[in-house]
N, C-alpha and C positions, 0 to 999 in steps of 0.2 A: 127365611129371610129375617122373620120377626126376631128371632134370638139374636142374630148378629146385629140388628138395630139397638136392641135394648143393651148389649154387650158394648157396643161403640159408644152409647150414650153414657152408660157408667165410666168408661175408660176415658172419654173427653171431661168429665167431672173431676177424675182423678188428676187428669193433666191441668185442670184449672186450680185445684187445692194444692198441688204440688209440682210446681213447673221443672224441678230438679230431675223429675221422672219422665220428663217429655220423651226421651228416646225410647225408653224401655215400653211406654205406653204406645208409641208409634209402631214400635216392632210388633207388640201384641195385636194392635188393631190390623196390621198387614198380615200377620199369620192367621188371625180369624177370618179375614176377608178371603184368603186363598182357600181355607177350609170350606167356607161358605160357598165360595164359587164352585169348588169340586163337587159338594153336595147338589148344588143346583144343576150342573152338568150330568151328573147321574140320574138325578131325576128326569131331566129333560131326555135324556136317551132312554129310559125306560118308558115315557109316555109315548115318545116316537114309536118304539117298538110296541107298545099297545095300540096306537091309533093307526099302524100300518098293517095290522092283522087283517087277512081276509075274512069276511064274514061269511061263514059257511052254515048252511041249514043243519 
């Protein structure tokens, strides 16, 4: 999540500096958010699998 937040912050600065690029910046933020969400889902799935393992001696 940290990388997405940094990227979003940088893109919001671009948006302030160059309002003409607003549509492109919004599209990139949406794309990055989707990638971040997918990575988070994969990490959650992996963690659930790890936590649900039976502990055998």
